N, C-alpha and C positions, 0 to 999 in steps of 0.2 A: 502493500499500499503506500502508495507516495501522500506527503503534506497536502492538504489541499486550505488548510486556515490558515488564518494571519497568525504573525509571530508575536509572542509576547517578549517584553525586556526582562532583562535579568533584575533591573529595580522592581519593575509593574509584580515580576514573580515574588520575589522578597518579601513585597508588603502582601500581596495573596497569601504566603503561606501563615504570616505572622510569627507568634513564637511559637516554633514547630521542632524544636530540640528539647528531649527532656533535659530537665535539669540533672546534672552530674552523671549523665549517661553517655557511655564508653561506646554508645550504637549511632552513632552522626548519621551515618550512610542507612543506616534500617529505621530511622527519626526520620530522615529527609524524605525517604522514599514512601512512607506512610504517609506522611503530611502531601504530597505531590497524588497520590492515589486517591486520598479523599477529595480534593478537590477536581481530580478528573471525574470522579463519580459523583459528586456534585454538579456536574456541568459546568462549573468555574473553568475548566481547561479544558475546551471539548475537543473531538477528536480532530485530529488533522493540525492540530495549534502546533507551529515549530517552539522550539523550546530554543532556550537561549542557548549560546556556547558555553563549554565548560568554565573557561576563566570570567566571562563574563558573569556566569552565576555566581560562580567563586569569589569575585571581589564585590558583589553586591551580597551576598551573604554573609562574607566575612571569613570563611572557611577553606580549604585547600582545595586542589584540585583534582586530588586524589580520593578523597571523598564525593565528591559529583562525582568524577568515573564510579565510585561502589554505588553509590545510591543508583545510577542510570543501569549498571548493571542489574541492580536487583527488578525494577523497575521491568526492564527490555527480559528476563525471564519470566516473570509474571504476566507479559503480555499488553502491558498500558502501554509502550514505549516502545518506538523501533527505529532506527539508526542507519543511515549510509553515508559513504564515505563522500563528499562533498554536497550532500544535502541537509548534513547535520542529525539534531535528533526531533523530531515530533510525537504527539501524541497518539498510539496508534487504537489503543479500542480501550475496555474496562475489563480486563483482565478474566480468570474464571470466576464471573459474579456467580451463574446457578449452583457451583458446586460450594463455595462459601456460603451461600444463603441455605443449601441444603444441609450442609454442617451445621448451622446456628437456626435450627429451624424455632427455638426459644429463645430470638430475639425478640426485643421487648423496643417498640418504635416508638421514641420521643422525638422524631425528626419531622414529624407531619402534624402539625396543629389542625387536623381533621377528625371527625366523628364517625361513628357506624349509622346508617341509614335509621331516619327519624320512623318512630311506631306508625303502621297505614301505609306504609310503600308499597307493599304487596296489593291493598284494597285498592291504591291510584292507580295503580296497574291495569287491575280488573277493570276501572272503571274508563279507563284511557283507551285500553282492547275496543271495549264497547262503542267509547266514539269516536272511534279510527273511522267507522265505516262509511262516516260523513266526509271521508277526506280522499280515500283511497279513488275515489272516480277522477280526481283531480291531477294535478302533476307533482303534487307534495313540495312546490317550492313557494314558501313563505318570508320573503327576506325579511318582511317590517317585525313578523312575528306571528304565533298565533294569535287571532283577534281577543278570545276569551280571557288568552293569559296579557294580556297587556290591559284589559279592563282591572284585572284581578290585582296588576301590579300597582296601575294607577291610583285603584282604590285604597291601598295601603298607601301611596305617598299623602293620599289628601288629610289620610286618617291622621296621620304623621304632623300635620301642620302645613304641608305643602301643596297646594291644588294641583293637580295634575290630570290630564285626559291621554285617555290610550294611543293617542298620537302623536304624542309626546315620550313615548316607549318605543325603544329597540330593542330585540330579545337577539340575543347572542349566544355563543358557543361559549360562555364561561365569563367571570369576571375579568381573568386576563385577556382574553382575546379582547374583551371592549375596551381595557385599557391599550392594548397594541392598536388597537384600532383608530381611536383617538387620538394616540401620538402620532400616527403614521400621516394622519389627517391635518395635525395641527404643527407638529415640529421639521425639521429637517437635518440634515449634517451640519453642526455645528452650533446649532443653538441651544439654548442652556434650557433646562430642566429642574425645576425645585423639585428637592425631595427633604423630607424629615428624615432624621440621623439619630436613631436606628428607624431601618424602614423595612418594609416586605422586599425580600433579596429579589423577587421574580419581575418587582419593580425596577429595579436595579438593572436588573440584565437586559430588560425590554428598550431602556433607555440607550444602553450603549451597545446595542445592535440595530439602534438607527441612527449609529455615531455623533448623537447628541451628547450635550455636557451636562452631567449631573452636578447640581447646586446643592448640599448638603446644609441645613439648617437644625443646628443640634435638639434634639427634643430631652427636656431634664426629666428624670425619671421618678420625680417626686412631683414637682411643681407642674409636667407638661409642656405645652407648646409657648416658646420664646415668642411671642408676639413683636417686642420688639427688633429682633433678630430677625424674622419675616419678613418685617416692613424694611429694614436695612436691606436686605437680599436682592426686594425688589424695587428697591431703587437702584441700587449698586452695579448687580448683576444683571437688572433685567432681563430675568429669564420668558423666555418666548410662552410654558407653561406649567404646571405643575403636577404634581401626585400626592394627595393627601391622604390619612386615615384618621378621622376626629371621632370616629365611637369604637372603642374598645381597640385603640390602635394597636398593631403588629408588628413588632413584638411585646409594646410594654403593656397594653391593654388600659392604656388609659382614654379618658375620653375628654373633649372640649365641652365646655359650660356654654348654657346661650349665651351669656354675656361675651364671654371667648368669642365666639361663632358672628356674633355681629359684628364683634371689633375686626375680627380676619375678614368679612365678607365688605368691611368698609375698605380694606387696605386692596383687597383684590380690585374691586371697582374703582379705586384712585389711580391704580396702575394698569387698569385694563388687562390686567393677566387672568386666561381663563383656566383652570386646575379641574384635574378631575379627582372627585370624594368617590372612595373606595368605600361602600357600607357593605361589605361582606358579612361582618360580624354584628352588624347592629340589632339584628334580633335576639342576641344572644345576652341580654341584659338580666343582671342579678338583684338588679334592685327595684325593679317594678318592669311593666311593659311599657317596652318600646314606643307607643302611643304616646304615654306619660313624659318620656323624655324630651331633651330638647329636639327643636324643630332641625329639618337637614339644614347644611349648611346654604344650599340653592335657596333657603327662604331669605336669603339677607344678599344674595349675588346671584339673581338666577341665570342672569342671560348668559355668566362667564363659569358656571358649575357645572359640569358634566358629571351626574351622579351614578354610580357604577352598584350593580348590587348582584348576587349568585344566589343559587339555591345550594352551593358546596357546602359551606360550614352550618348553616340551621336547619336543610333537608336531607342532601347526599351530596358525599363528593361525586358517583356515579351516575348521576343528572349533570352533564356537563352543558348548565347551563345558565345565560346569565343576562343582563339588562343595562341599557343605558337608558338614564332621563334627562331629557334636552328639551331646550327651546324645540319648536318644528325648522326651524331656518337650518339648527345646527345638524338634527337626525335626517335633513336634506341631504346636507354634504357627508353624513357618514354613509346612505345608503350607496351614493356613487363611490366613496371611496373602499366601499365593503368588497365590491365584487374583484377587486384583487386578493382579497383574504380567502375568502368562502361566497357561499350561496345562500346562507341560511343556517338554521338550527336546526337540529331534526324534528317532524313534527308531531311523532310518539312521544320523545320526552317531553315536549312541551305540553302534550296532552295532561301528562302525569303529574306536573309541575303545577299546573291548573286546576286537578282535582284535589291537591294537597293546600292549593293556596284558597280554597273554599273557605267559608270561617271558621267550621269546625276546626280546620288544621291549623288555625292560631289557639285553639283552645290546646293540641297536640303538642304545640311549640311552647306552650306556657309549663305544662309539665315537663316537659324537655328542659326547660332554661333551671327549674326546679334540681333536677338531676344534675344537670353541671353545675350548680351551684355545689351540690354535696361535692362532687367531685374534686372540684377546686378546692374545699374547703378540706379535702381527704390529705390532696397533695402539700398543702400549706403544713399540714399535722406533720407529713413527713419529713417535709424539706426542714421544719424546724428539730424534728428528731434526728434527723440523719447528717443534716448540713446545718448546726447551729451557727457557724460564721458565716454563713451568707444571708444577705441583707434583701431584703424585696418590699414591695408596696401589695397589699390585696387588691388585686384587678378588680373593678365594677363589673366584667362582663370580659367577653370574647374566651380565649382557649386557652390560653398560657399565663405563667409567671414569668416575669423578666427579673433575672437574681444577679446581685454582684456577689462577684467570687471574691475571697481576701488576697488575692494575688492574680496577676495577668498569667493565665493559663488556658483560656476556654479551648483554644485550637489543640493543645496537645491532650485536653481532655475529650474532646469530642475523641480523637484518635484513639484513647485508650479505652474509652467506652464500649466499643465494639468488644474489645476482649472480654470486659466485663458482662455482655449481652444485652447490651442497650444500643441502640442508634438515635445520636442528637447534633444538631446543627450547632457549630461553633457561632460565637458571640460576631463575629469577621465577618458572618455571611449576611449581618444583615446591617453591616458599614457599607457607605459609598465606597471608600478607598481602606478596606479593612478594619482594622484596629478593633476596638471593644473586646479586647481580649480578658475583661476583667468580668464580662458578661456572658450569661446564657440563660436561653429561653427552655423552660421546662412546660411544654404542653400537658393537660390534664383531659386530655380525648380517649386514653381509652380506658378498655373498663375498670370499672371502681376497686375491684379486688386485684387489678394487676398494678395498680397507682403506685402502694408503698413498697411493693418489691423494685419497680423501676428507679425510683428515687433510691431505694438503697445500693442499687447497682452503680448508679451515678456518682452517689456519695463513695462507692469503692472505688470507681474509677480515680475521682480527686484525690484520695488518699495515695492511690499508686502513682499519680503523675510528680504528687508533693515528696513521694518518695523514690522517685527516680526511676521507676518501673519501665521497660521498655514493653513497646507493644504495639500491636499489627493495626493498620486502617480498617475502616470497612465503609460501606457503601452509603452516603447519606444525601437523599432528595427531599428538600422543604417545601412546605406549600404553608 
């Protein structure tokens, strides 16, 4: 296989790898290979990416060329890296993933903040199967979305304080697809895009994939959004576009209050900066019904806010459906741009989601919020028991706890965790330029009986890292 992707510089790779070396370890090549594998399997180093020359990487990491060569030998032996004289080295594959997963069938997944299906899903499938007869005589292309589903989504926005008509809703193949569609329409190469720091990792990847420039604004883990910092970034960097999560922000779990939304909406209006507001987690509110919470940000800057929603976190990730709520003028533009991405979402999946969004479906979501609140509390109790040196804020909603570690070790901990039977994403994955080595996201979407054991394993991995243990990497994917 020849290298097909772009080249990553030694400096950029060093930043991406973060604190890769186990403290006091004499197995530097093993540590480096494990850290590279972690980022290959996480998608941060896509297949085909050209790696820096050995001398360049050695200088960037401050290690010997001998160590770099030994690490590359390990990666080549595992099938992750290939090399050819005159062409250098490049990412060639993902190694023996199936074999590793077969061996570790007890691996607990804390990398994905995603729950199982909501109760009532199978009944919704039965309803959708009966309703499908109405559509099979047509061609099946509903580029704007199923009218019934658009009505249900519009009704929910209206109930939350943002009057919405069905023609202001565009159904997409997930919230991520919705964000990419907005990004493609509103930005181009070299444009600046405002992001929170930390933020949803796939949003960072999407911005970079369009060759736009991410502009991070720090999010305080206790006090939340730095509105003066956002104002300064809007004035000084003049971003073309922005991506924000103001309802149970991923990964911090923070929520911006109504007064903050009003002020932020004013900042966006004065700078005329359009933003995508990701509401994928808005229904997972553990302090009450989302209808009683602060209104959507679009209520304060409607023409500039494209609100994105999703079925993945509240109903089920297997329903690859999302939506965009915006003005009809904006949606007309998105419809035109959409044909370069896809031709619409599956009709059957839309029928299923429409059934789940009937009024009784929100009673089911209320019960699910009670269950997740209990899972959150179980996870917090386990963190306090097994990780007493870690600090965190109790999130009012969402699916994860954002933990401050006693020392910079998040990447090393993520690498070590697989050896203890748990999969977790390092804090650096949530940073625009890496870093965040003192932070770790701990989701609580696993079944409640597995959560204490998962936290115990993470604690054991942390103790191993601080005790200088040498461990292999494991596959990390983040949602």
